[in-house]
C-alpha positions in Angstrom: 14.9 30.9 1.3 12.0 28.5 0.6 11.9 27.8 -3.1 8.1 27.4 -2.9 7.6 31.1 -2.7 8.4 34.0 -5.0 11.7 35.8 -4.5 9.9 38.9 -3.1 6.6 40.0 -1.6 4.8 43.2 -2.3 5.8 45.8 -4.9 9.2 45.1 -6.5 11.7 47.8 -5.6 15.3 46.3 -5.6 18.1 48.4 -7.0 20.6 47.0 -9.6 23.2 46.0 -6.9 20.6 44.1 -4.8 19.3 42.4 -8.0 22.8 41.1 -8.8 23.2 39.7 -5.3 19.8 38.0 -5.4 20.5 36.5 -8.8 23.9 35.1 -7.6 22.3 33.8 -4.4 19.6 31.9 -6.5 22.3 30.5 -8.8 24.4 29.2 -5.8 21.2 27.6 -4.3 20.8 25.7 -7.6 24.5 24.5 -7.4 23.9 23.4 -3.8 20.8 21.4 -4.9 22.8 19.7 -7.6 25.8 19.0 -5.4 25.5 15.2 -5.4 24.9 15.0 -9.1 27.6 17.2 -10.4 30.4 15.4 -12.3 33.5 16.7 -13.9 32.7 19.5 -16.4 29.1 19.9 -15.2 29.8 23.1 -13.2 31.4 24.8 -16.2 28.4 23.8 -18.4 25.9 25.1 -15.8 27.9 28.4 -15.4 27.9 28.8 -19.2 24.1 28.1 -19.4 23.4 30.6 -16.6 25.6 33.3 -18.2 24.1 32.7 -21.6 20.5 33.0 -20.3 21.4 36.1 -18.2 22.9 37.8 -21.2 20.0 36.8 -23.5 17.3 38.1 -21.1 19.3 41.1 -19.8 16.9 43.7 -21.2 13.7 41.8 -20.3 11.6 42.1 -17.1 8.6 40.2 -15.9 5.2 41.8 -15.3 6.1 42.1 -11.6 9.2 44.2 -12.5 11.8 41.6 -11.6 14.6 40.8 -14.1 13.5 37.9 -16.3 16.5 35.7 -15.4 14.8 35.0 -12.0 12.2 32.9 -13.8 14.6 30.4 -15.5 16.6 30.2 -12.3 13.4 29.4 -10.3 12.3 26.8 -12.9 15.7 25.1 -12.7 15.5 25.0 -8.9 12.0 23.5 -9.0 13.2 20.9 -11.6 16.1 19.8 -9.3 14.7 20.3 -5.8 11.1 19.4 -6.1 11.0 17.0 -9.1 14.5 15.5 -8.6 16.0 16.1 -12.1 19.7 16.4 -12.8 22.3 18.7 -14.4 21.1 18.2 -18.0 17.5 19.3 -17.0 18.8 22.2 -15.0 20.8 23.5 -18.1 17.6 23.1 -20.2 15.5 24.9 -17.6 17.9 27.8 -17.6 17.8 28.1 -21.4 14.1 27.1 -21.9 12.8 30.5 -23.0 15.9 31.6 -25.0 15.0 30.2 -28.4 11.4 31.5 -28.3 12.1 34.9 -26.7 15.7 35.9 -27.7 18.0 35.8 -30.7 19.6 32.5 -29.6 18.8 29.6 -32.0 18.7 25.8 -31.5 21.8 25.6 -33.6 23.6 27.9 -31.1 22.6 25.7 -28.2 23.6 22.5 -30.1 27.0 24.0 -30.8 27.6 25.5 -27.3 26.3 22.4 -25.4 25.2 19.2 -27.1 22.4 17.8 -29.4 20.6 16.2 -26.4 20.1 19.6 -24.7 19.1 21.2 -28.0 16.5 18.5 -28.5 14.9 19.0 -25.1 14.8 22.8 -25.5 13.3 22.2 -29.0 10.5 20.2 -27.3 10.0 22.9 -24.7 9.8 25.6 -27.4 7.2 23.6 -29.4 4.8 23.3 -26.4 5.2 26.9 -25.2 1.9 28.9 -25.1 0.0 25.6 -25.1 -3.4 27.0 -25.2 -2.8 30.3 -27.1 -5.4 33.0 -26.4 -5.9 33.5 -30.2 -5.6 29.9 -31.3 -8.5 28.1 -32.8 -9.8 25.1 -30.9 -8.4 22.5 -33.2 -5.0 24.2 -33.0 -5.2 24.1 -29.2 -5.9 20.3 -29.3 -2.9 19.9 -31.6 -0.7 21.8 -29.1 -1.9 19.5 -26.4 -1.0 16.5 -28.5 2.4 18.0 -28.9 2.8 18.1 -25.2 1.9 14.4 -24.9 4.1 13.5 -27.9 7.1 15.1 -26.1 6.1 13.2 -23.0 6.2 9.9 -24.9 9.6 10.8 -26.5 11.5 12.3 -23.6 9.6 12.8 -20.3 12.1 15.4 -19.1 10.5 17.9 -21.5 7.1 17.8 -19.8 8.7 17.6 -16.3 10.5 20.9 -17.0 7.3 22.3 -18.5 5.5 21.4 -15.3 8.2 23.2 -13.3 7.8 26.3 -15.6 4.0 26.3 -15.1 4.3 25.8 -11.3 6.6 28.9 -11.1 4.1 30.9 -13.3 1.3 29.9 -10.9 3.4 31.0 -7.8 4.0 34.4 -9.4 0.5 34.9 -10.8 -0.3 37.8 -8.5 1.3 40.3 -10.8 -1.0 39.4 -13.8 -4.3 41.0 -14.6 -7.6 39.2 -13.6 -8.3 37.8 -17.0 -4.8 36.4 -17.4 -5.1 34.9 -13.9 -8.3 33.1 -14.8 -7.0 31.8 -18.1 -3.7 30.5 -16.7 -5.4 29.0 -13.6 -8.0 27.3 -15.8 -5.4 25.8 -18.1 -3.5 24.6 -15.1 -6.4 22.6 -13.6 -7.6 21.4 -17.0 -4.3 20.2 -18.4 -1.2 20.5 -16.2 -2.4 19.2 -12.8 -3.9 16.0 -14.4 -0.5 15.4 -16.1 1.4 16.0 -12.8 -1.1 13.5 -11.2 -0.5 10.9 -13.9 3.3 11.3 -13.6 3.1 10.7 -9.8 4.0 14.3 -8.9 1.4 14.6 -6.1 3.0 17.6 -4.3 3.2 19.6 -7.5 -0.3 18.6 -8.6 -1.7 19.6 -5.2 0.1 23.0 -5.1 -1.1 23.8 -8.7 -4.7 23.0 -7.8 -4.4 25.1 -4.5 -3.0 28.1 -6.4 -5.6 27.8 -9.1 -8.3 27.9 -6.5 -6.7 30.9 -4.9 -7.1 32.9 -8.2 -10.4 31.4 -9.5 -12.3 31.4 -6.2 -10.4 33.6 -3.7 -13.2 33.8 -1.1 -13.3 30.0 -0.8 -9.5 29.7 -0.7 -9.2 32.3 2.0 -12.0 30.7 4.0 -10.2 27.3 4.0 -6.7 28.9 4.7 -8.2 30.7 7.7 -10.0 27.5 8.9 -6.7 25.6 8.8 -4.9 28.4 10.6 -7.6 28.6 13.3 -7.6 24.8 13.9 -3.9 24.3 13.8 -3.4 24.1 17.6 -6.3 21.7 18.1 -5.2 19.6 15.1 -1.6 19.3 16.4 -2.9 18.2 19.8 -5.1 15.6 18.3 -2.3 14.3 16.0 0.1 14.0 18.9 -2.5 12.1 20.9 -3.1 9.8 17.9 0.5 8.9 17.1 1.9 8.6 20.7 1.0 4.9 21.3 1.9 3.9 17.7 5.3 5.6 18.0 6.1 3.7 21.2 5.0 0.3 19.8 6.9 0.7 16.5 10.1 1.7 18.5 9.7 -1.5 20.6 9.5 -3.5 17.4 12.9 -2.0 16.3 11.6 0.0 13.3 13.5 3.0 12.0 10.7 5.4 11.0 9.3 8.9 10.7 5.7 9.6 11.7 3.8 12.8 11.4 0.4 14.4 10.5 -0.1 16.9 7.7 -3.1 18.8 6.5 -4.6 17.8 3.2 -4.4 20.1 0.2 -6.8 23.1 0.2 -8.3 22.0 -3.1 -8.8 18.5 -1.7 -10.7 20.0 1.3 -12.8 22.2 -1.0 -13.7 19.1 -3.1 -14.9 17.3 0.1 -16.9 20.4 1.1 -18.5 20.6 -2.4 -19.1 16.9 -2.9 -20.5 16.2 0.5 -22.2 19.6 0.8 -20.6 20.4 4.1 -18.9 23.4 5.7 -15.2 23.5 6.6 -16.0 22.7 10.3 -17.9 19.5 9.1 -14.9 18.1 7.2 -13.3 15.7 9.6 -10.5 14.2 7.6 -8.6 17.5 6.9 -5.3 15.8 7.7 -3.6 12.4 7.1 -1.0 10.6 9.2 2.1 9.4 7.3 4.4 6.7 8.4 7.7 6.4 6.5 9.9 3.4 7.1 13.7 3.1 6.6 13.7 -0.5 5.4 15.5 -2.3 2.5 13.5 -3.0 -0.7 13.3 -6.8 0.0 11.5 -6.1 3.3 9.3 -3.2 2.3 6.1 -5.1 1.7 6.1 -7.2 4.9 7.3 -4.2 7.0 4.4 -2.0 5.7 1.9 -4.8 6.7 3.6 -5.1 10.1 3.1 -1.4 10.7 -0.6 -1.7 9.6 -1.0 -4.5 12.2 0.5 -2.3 14.9 -1.8 0.6 14.0 -5.0 -1.6 13.9 -4.1 -3.0 17.4 -4.9 0.5 18.7 -7.5 1.8 16.3 -10.3 -0.1 14.5 -9.9 0.1 10.7 -12.7 0.7 8.2 -12.4 -2.4 5.9 -13.9 -0.5 3.0 -11.2 2.1 3.1 -8.1 -0.2 2.8 -6.0 0.6 -0.3 -3.2 -1.9 -1.0 -0.9 -0.2 -3.5 2.1 -2.0 -2.1 1.1 -5.4 -3.7 -0.3 -3.7 -6.8 1.2 -0.2 -7.4 -0.8 2.5 -9.2 -0.3 3.0 -13.0 2.0 6.0 -12.3 4.2 4.0 -10.0 2.7 5.1 -6.7 3.2 2.6 -3.9 1.8 2.8 -0.4 -0.6 1.2 2.1 -3.6 3.4 2.9 -6.1 2.7 5.7 -8.7 4.7 7.5 -9.1 4.0 11.3 -11.4 5.3 14.0 -9.2 7.5 16.2 -9.8 9.2 19.6 -13.1 11.0 20.0 -14.8 9.0 17.2 -13.0 10.7 14.3 -12.0 8.8 11.2 -8.2 9.3 10.4 -6.5 8.3 7.2 -3.0 6.7 7.6 -0.5 6.3 4.8 2.3 3.7 5.2 5.3 3.9 2.9 9.0 3.0 2.7 11.6 5.8 2.2 11.9 4.7 -1.5 8.1 4.7 -1.9 7.9 8.2 -0.4 10.4 9.6 -2.8 8.5 8.1 -5.7 5.2 9.6 -4.3 6.8 13.0 -4.1 8.9 13.1 -7.2 7.1 10.7 -9.4 8.7 9.8 -12.7 12.1 11.3 -11.9 12.4 9.2 -8.8 11.2 6.2 -10.7 14.2 6.6 -13.1 16.5 6.9 -10.1 15.6 3.4 -8.9 15.9 1.8 -12.4 18.3 -1.0 -11.8 18.3 -4.5 -13.2 14.9 -6.1 -14.2 11.9 -3.8 -14.6 10.0 -3.2 -11.4 6.2 -3.2 -11.2 6.0 0.6 -11.2 8.5 0.9 -14.0 6.7 -1.5 -16.3 3.4 0.3 -15.6 4.9 3.7 -16.5 6.4 2.2 -19.6 3.0 0.7 -20.6 1.4 4.1 -19.9 3.9 5.8 -22.3 3.3 3.0 -24.8 -0.5 3.6 -24.5 0.1 7.3 -25.1 2.0 6.6 -28.3 -0.8 4.4 -29.6 -3.5 7.1 -28.9 -1.4 9.8 -30.5 -0.5 7.6 -33.5 -3.8 8.4 -35.3 -3.5 11.6 -37.3 -7.2 12.3 -37.1 -7.2 12.8 -33.3 -7.2 16.6 -33.5 -10.5 17.7 -31.9 -11.2 19.2 -28.5 -12.8 15.8 -27.6 -9.3 14.3 -27.5 -8.3 16.6 -24.6 -11.4 15.8 -22.6 -11.2 12.0 -23.3 -7.5 11.8 -22.4 -8.0 14.0 -19.3 -10.4 11.4 -17.9 -7.7 8.7 -18.3 -5.3 10.9 -16.4 -7.4 11.5 -13.3 -9.6 8.5 -12.8 -8.9 5.9 -10.1 -7.8 2.5 -11.4 -9.0 -1.1 -11.5 -6.9 -4.2 -12.2 -8.4 -6.8 -14.6 -6.9 -9.9 -16.1 -6.8 -11.6 -19.5 -7.6 -15.4 -19.9 -3.9 -16.1 -19.6 -3.5 -14.1 -16.4 -1.9 -11.0 -17.7 -2.9 -7.9 -15.7 -4.3 -4.8 -17.4 -4.8 -1.4 -15.6 -8.0 0.4 -16.6 -9.8 3.5 -15.2 -12.6 2.8 -12.7 -15.9 2.5 -14.6 -14.3 0.9 -17.6 -16.5 -1.6 -19.6 -15.8 -4.9 -21.4 -15.5 -2.8 -24.6 -12.9 -0.6 -23.0 -10.9 -3.7 -22.2 -11.2 -5.0 -25.8 -9.8 -1.7 -27.1 -7.1 -1.7 -24.5 -5.8 -5.1 -25.8 -6.0 -3.9 -29.5 -8.0 -1.5 -31.6 -9.0 -4.3 -34.0 -10.3 -6.4 -31.2 -12.4 -3.4 -30.0 -14.0 -2.7 -33.4 -15.0 -6.4 -33.8 -16.1 -7.0 -30.2 -19.7 -8.3 -29.8 -19.5 -9.2 -26.1 -17.3 -10.8 -23.4 -17.1 -13.4 -20.8 -16.3 -12.0 -17.3 -15.3 -14.7 -14.8 -16.7 -17.2 -17.4 -20.1 -15.5 -17.5 -21.4 -14.0 -20.7 -21.9 -10.2 -20.4 -22.8 -7.3 -22.9 -20.3 -4.8 -24.2 -21.5 -2.2 -21.7 -20.8 -4.4 -18.7 -18.7 -2.4 -16.1 -15.6 -4.2 -14.9 -14.3 -4.5 -11.3 -10.9 -5.2 -9.9 -10.0 -8.8 -10.1 -12.3 -9.7 -13.0 -10.9 -12.1 -15.7 -12.1 -11.0 -19.1 -12.3 -12.9 -22.4 -13.3 -10.9 -25.5 -15.8 -12.4 -28.0 -15.5 -11.0 -31.6 -17.3 -11.3 -34.9 -16.0 -10.3 -38.4 -19.5 -8.8 -39.1 -19.4 -6.4 -36.1 -18.9 -2.6 -36.6 -18.8 0.2 -34.1 -22.0 2.3 -33.7 -22.7 5.8 -32.3 -24.2 4.4 -29.1 -20.9 2.8 -28.1 -19.7 6.3 -27.2 -22.4 6.3 -24.4 -20.6 3.7 -22.3 -16.9 3.6 -23.3 -14.7 5.8 -21.0 -11.1 5.4 -22.0 -9.4 7.7 -24.5 -8.2 4.8 -26.6 -11.7 3.3 -26.9 -13.4 6.6 -27.6 -10.7 7.5 -30.1 -11.1 4.1 -31.9 -14.9 4.4 -32.1 -14.8 8.0 -33.3 -12.2 7.3 -35.9 -14.2 4.4 -37.3 -17.4 6.5 -37.4 -15.6 9.4 -38.9 -14.2 7.3 -41.7 -17.6 5.7 -42.3 -19.2 9.1 -42.4 -16.5 10.4 -44.8 -17.2 7.5 -47.2 -20.9 8.2 -47.1 -20.3 11.9 -47.5 -18.4 11.2 -50.8 -21.7 9.8 -52.2 -23.6 13.0 -51.0 -20.9 15.2 -52.6 -21.4 13.5 -55.9 -25.3 13.9 -55.6 -24.9 17.6 -54.7 -22.5 18.2 -57.6 -25.0 16.9 -60.1 -27.8 19.0 -58.6 -25.7 22.2 -58.8 -24.7 21.4 -62.4 -28.4 21.2 -63.3 -28.7 24.7 -61.9 -25.7 25.8 -64.1 -23.4 26.5 -61.1 -20.4 24.7 -59.5 -19.2 23.2 -56.2 -17.2 26.4 -55.5 -16.1 27.1 -51.9 -18.5 30.1 -51.8 -21.4 28.0 -52.8 -20.6 25.2 -50.4 -20.3 27.8 -47.5 -23.7 29.3 -48.6 -25.4 25.9 -48.5 -23.7 24.9 -45.1 -25.2 28.1 -43.5 -28.6 27.7 -45.2 -29.0 24.1 -44.1 -27.5 25.0 -40.7 -24.7 22.4 -40.8 -21.4 22.7 -38.9 -19.1 21.7 -41.8 -19.2 20.7 -45.6 -18.7 17.1 -44.4 -21.9 17.3 -42.4 -23.7 18.8 -45.4 -22.5 16.1 -47.8 -23.4 13.3 -45.3 -26.9 14.8 -44.8 -27.4 14.8 -48.6 -26.3 11.2 -48.8 -28.8 10.0 -46.1 -31.6 12.3 -47.4 -31.7 14.5 -44.3 -31.9 17.7 -46.3 -34.5 18.7 -49.0 -32.5 19.5 -52.1 -35.6 20.7 -53.9 -35.0 24.0 -51.9 -32.0 24.6 -54.2 -34.4 26.1 -56.7 -35.1 29.0 -54.4 -31.5 30.2 -54.6 -30.5 33.0 -57.0 -27.3 32.5 -59.1 -25.2 35.5 -60.0 -22.5 34.3 -62.4 -21.1 31.3 -60.5 -22.3 32.5 -57.0 -25.4 31.2 -55.2 -27.3 33.3 -52.7 -30.6 32.7 -50.9 -32.9 35.8 -50.9 -33.7 35.4 -47.2 -30.1 35.4 -46.1 -28.6 38.8 -45.6 -24.8 38.9 -46.0 -23.3 40.1 -42.8 -19.9 40.4 -41.3 -19.5 38.2 -38.3 -15.9 39.1 -37.5 -15.4 41.3 -34.4 -12.4 43.6 -33.9 -11.8 44.1 -30.2 -10.9 47.6 -29.1 -9.2 47.3 -25.7 -10.1 50.8 -24.4 -13.8 50.8 -25.3 -16.2 50.1 -22.4 -19.9 49.8 -23.2 -22.9 49.2 -21.1 -25.1 46.4 -22.5 -28.8 46.0 -21.8 -30.2 42.5 -21.0 -33.9 41.8 -21.3 -35.6 44.3 -19.1 -32.6 46.4 -18.4 -30.0 44.3 -16.4 -26.7 45.9 -17.0 -23.3 44.4 -17.8 -20.1 46.2 -18.7 -18.5 44.4 -21.6 -15.0 45.5 -22.5 -13.6 45.5 -26.0 -16.8 45.4 -28.2 -17.7 48.2 -30.7 -21.4 47.3 -31.1 -23.7 48.8 -28.4 -26.4 46.2 -29.1 -24.8 42.9 -28.2 -27.4 40.5 -27.0 -26.4 38.1 -24.3 -27.8 35.3 -22.2 -27.2 34.2 -18.7 -25.8 30.6 -18.7 -28.1 28.1 -17.2 -25.2 25.9 -15.9 -24.4 28.5 -13.2 -27.2 31.1 -13.3 -25.0 34.2 -12.6 -26.4 37.2 -10.7 -25.0 40.7 -10.1 -22.1 40.5 -7.6 -20.8 37.2 -9.0 -17.4 37.2 -10.6 -18.3 36.6 -14.3 -16.9 36.3 -17.9 -18.5 36.5 -21.3 -18.2 33.5 -23.7 -19.1 33.8 -27.4 -20.9 30.6 -28.3 -21.2 29.3 -31.9 -25.0 29.4 -32.0 -26.4 31.4 -29.1 -24.3 34.6 -29.1 -22.7 35.8 -25.9 -23.3 33.9 -22.7 -22.4 35.1 -19.2 -20.8 32.5 -16.9 -19.6 32.7 -13.3 -15.9 32.2 -12.9 -16.6 29.3 -10.5 -19.1 27.7 -13.0 -18.7 23.9 -13.3 -17.8 24.5 -17.0 -15.5 27.5 -16.4 -12.1 25.7 -16.5 -13.1 23.8 -19.7 -14.3 27.0 -21.5 -11.4 29.2 -20.3 -8.7 26.6 -21.0 -9.9 25.4 -24.4 -11.6 28.4 -26.0 -9.6 31.4 -24.7 -10.2 33.2 -28.0 -13.9 33.4 -27.4 -13.7 34.8 -23.9 -14.9 38.5 -23.4 -13.9 40.5 -20.4 -17.1 41.3 -18.5 -18.4 42.6 -15.2 -21.7 43.8 -13.7 -22.8 47.4 -13.6 -24.7 48.6 -10.6 -28.5 48.1 -11.0 -31.0 47.5 -8.2 -34.1 47.5 -10.4 -33.9 44.1 -12.1 -34.4 40.6 -10.5 -32.6 37.5 -11.5 -33.7 33.9 -11.0 -31.5 31.7 -8.9 -31.9 28.6 -6.8 -30.8 27.1 -3.5 -30.9 23.5 -2.3 -31.8 23.0 1.4 -31.7 20.0 3.7 -33.0 19.6 7.2 -35.0 17.8 9.8 -38.7 17.2 8.8 -40.8 19.1 11.3 -44.3 20.5 11.5 -44.4 24.0 10.0 -41.0 23.9 8.2 -42.5 25.1 4.9 -44.3 27.9 6.6 -41.1 29.1 8.3 -39.3 29.1 4.9 -42.1 31.0 3.1 -42.2 33.5 6.0 -38.6 34.3 5.4 -39.0 34.6 1.6 -42.3 36.5 1.4 -42.5 38.1 4.8 -39.1 39.1 6.0 -37.2 39.6 2.7 -40.2 40.2 0.4 -38.6 38.1 -2.4 -40.6 36.9 -5.4 -40.5 33.0 -5.3 -41.0 31.1 -8.5 -41.1 27.6 -7.0 -40.7 25.6 -3.8 -40.2 21.8 -3.9 -39.9 19.7 -0.7 -39.4 16.0 -0.5 -39.4 14.2 2.9 -38.2 10.7 3.8 -37.4 9.1 7.1 -37.5 12.3 9.1 -35.2 14.2 6.7 -36.4 16.7 4.0 -34.6 17.9 0.9 -35.9 20.8 -1.1 -35.1 23.4 -3.8 -36.3 27.0 -3.8 -36.2 29.1 -7.0 -36.3 32.9 -6.1 -35.7 36.2 -7.9 -33.0 38.3 -6.3 -31.3 41.6 -7.3 -27.7 40.5 -6.6 -25.4 38.2 -4.7 -25.6 40.2 -1.6 -29.4 39.6 -1.4 -28.9 35.9 -2.1 -26.3 35.7 0.7 -28.7 37.4 3.1 -31.5 35.0 2.0 -29.2 32.0 2.7 -28.1 33.4 6.1 -31.8 33.9 7.1 -32.7 30.3 6.2 -29.6 29.1 8.0 -30.7 30.3 11.3 -34.1 28.6 11.1 -34.3 25.7 13.5 -33.9 22.3 11.9 -32.3 23.4 8.6 -28.8 21.8 8.4 -27.5 22.6 4.9 -28.0 25.3 2.3 -26.2 25.5 -1.1 -26.5 27.3 -4.3 -27.7 25.2 -7.3 -25.4 24.6 -10.2 -26.5 22.7 -13.3 -23.5 21.2 -15.1 -25.5 20.4 -18.2 -26.4 23.9 -19.3 -23.0 25.1 -20.7 
């Protein structure tokens, strides 16, 4: 049975005897996977862990109806077969939910097994429910920091956690729609970037594909169908492409494997979205992979020999050559990538690796450990430096806001550049990093005192973007201090964290002055700095926190003469214009109320008692009836409705789960909604008339604006129209699509309007 799939399909209906057989079959499959790693005593320890977990979970079932023990067994198999971990990790995977969900304690595990296993399970327990639905934002950020701390201490913890999340994603069908959206969003927001950074490309790709399946099922199914329909043609093309290479490599005496494989569904979707093309227009939906059986000392030269053979047959694109053999990626990935012009004028990506490189590419950090022998290798020292960088960023106790997740996520996913110190030491930075990012990467003190840099012996400003191969010398001054505008051009988590921490500390010191001023003013009014009074003033002056209030007082940004308008009852202040109201909302799961928007557009909002909840449609995605939507309670603008495929959806669902409200459209054909499409085509006489005929004549839609810009025979334009629902929008797009000369039509998203 393929471990990449759930143990069953369709409704769960096994009887007790069939369950026992299936559980035993899974356990034996785990033993077979560990066969080479099992030493004396390991089998007994595994059996004990399995029996302990089975007993602890015996009365528990998953949402799908299957016995809970299937889950830890599956996590253990993923840890071993797909990540490449060993017996200790398999034991920990089998027991990973016992401390949190059953009566077994860490002390029991330490006593029954050993302290090392207890420590790993403790780490897994700490980071369970990472982004809790009811948790406040700062708590969520703290939980994410806990994940990264465990990664810095013992990477096995996060590797098992990734296996746990992957199995949850594979069995997400049995969850309700809201849970699917939340878990899929967390996965793309937190877990797939971590898998990417740890070199687990297969797991990262599968997580992203599964997330797309649940967040945007229509797009996922369209690409799956496209891949299925083009399989025969793709196989024929791949065979034609590799035939001459295969023969030539065999003549040169290489032992190798060569094959073509389709790219990940999520990767294809990214190409469709970024290049604004349909599935049929994405040419590089597969890559050719050459894997060499060659000793470590010959790997580099043999990879280049294979490159030479391939480019004898097909012309390479010089701008698409990636040499990660000479300089591996920060997560240890090694390979030679090139893109060549294949038969029929199609660009084809070719990846050249040794067998060792391939295992590291597929199993990342775990494979990296396997090859640790003697002096540190290039990829080993890079991973170690990444973990060291992680410890530095996490060392600051003030790093507890949601910004931390966003900043660090950028570091995880961005392509890398390689720059050098004046002494020739290489530093790896994300693409787009500036001279100031480099200074912070060397040392935080160097960053806060940086006034400029010399790049390749030429003086440049702090904001200068670096490129691979640059040699950078940092220039400092004892009088320099970070300023707010630095945040506009630094991109690394370490630099952003360093600047924010300095500004926060500076603001805190200034706020102390404001606090003292305010205290004197309140004493003059015969009242005190009580928590009630501070909260009253924070709301009156529209500040987000007491710290912001005190800072505003210190810099004179608020008018304290307005304090005289407050009434004082005993020791409590209250402004006459501010009604006391209860902002807390209790959700009642079974209540379903229809809410009116503006002129009567209807939404069904689950779980709210008030029948007068005002809401707005988010400008970032401009939802219309028929779109899959969710409600999000903002801090200042009430309830906003977003599409589930909104550019901001994964961030909102992953980080602010406690503010999400279950929402769907009610049927209403009376109200129109503003939406927009972007069109591209060949500039031709009468093109605008054709478009307006479709809008006003055929469909009788109300158009708000039409903007067309023409250059060199190509026009690009945006049309803002009012439609009743998604069905009407799709009809509009289809009608435009059949007009002669129009090549692309896409719905407009605005990523700024969250």
